[in-house]
N, C-alpha and C positions, 0 to 999 in steps of 0.2 A: 547452446542453449536453443529451447524450444520455445517458438513465438505463441504467444497467449491472446485464443481467438475471443471475439467475441462472446460468443459459444462457450467456449470454456469458461470466462467471467460467471457464466450463467448458474452453468453448473456450480463452479468455486462456491456464489456465496447461497445458491442452496443445498452445500454439504455444509458449508458456513451455520447455517439457519438450524439445522438439522442435529449437527450436533454443538451448539450453544456457541460456538466459534468467539471467541470478544466479549466475554461476558451474556452471552443470551442474545443482545440488541439482537432485531432485522437488520439483517443488511440491504436492504432493498438501495438507501439513500447513499452510499455507497456505490452498489451497483450503478447506479445510475450518475455520478460523479465519474464512473469510471467511463460508461459509454461516451458521456460527454468528450470526455479525452479523448478516445477512441475514436469520433465523430470531426476531431481537431488534426487528425492523422498520428498522436502518438500511442504507439505499443510497448507492450510489458514482453518479457521474454523470464522464461525461468529459468535457471541456471542450477547445475548441480551441486550441491556443498561439495563435492569431492574435488572439483575444480578453480576451487577459491584458493588462493596460497594460502601456507599457514599462519603467516603474518599479516593476512589482508585485512584491511580494516571494511568496515559495512556498517551502516546504519537501519535500524528498528525505528519506524515511527511508528507511536501509536499516539492513541486519546484516553484518558480514564472518565469513568463520571455512570451516573445513571441511564441506560438504554434511552429512555423518555426524552434526557439532555441533548441527545443526538438528533431526535428527531422532530425537537423542535428549536434548536438551531441547528443547521445544517454544518459542519466539518468545509473548511475549504483548502481545498488543497496546497495552495501559495501556502501557508502555513507551515505546515508538513514540508514542503521545498526548501522553505526559507530557515528551517530547524536544520537541515543538513549542509546544509550553504553555511549558516554558524559557526556549526561543527567544525566543517571544510574550514574556514576562517581561523577559528580556536588551532589545529592543530596545526595549519599551515600548507595544508596538500589536498588535494580530492581524497574521495571514498575510493576503496577497490583498488587502487592503485599500489 
């Protein structure tokens, strides 16, 4: 696994903006949210998919809707975390175990 730096976050956000990833919305607010998490000590690691077990359970949490809605009403990271927690409760164990 490789740790993602704040500089990596900036480059990923720029690439997502250029490629129109996520429906073409501006990734600026997501970048700000990640920088806020990093300033509180949170880190992110990039994992090689080949390192996952064949029966590994993972979660991808996303939002949908018009990009303008995301700018008017910022996404709360706690909502995404709660979605994963609810799935773990439903299946009876943590993900990626």
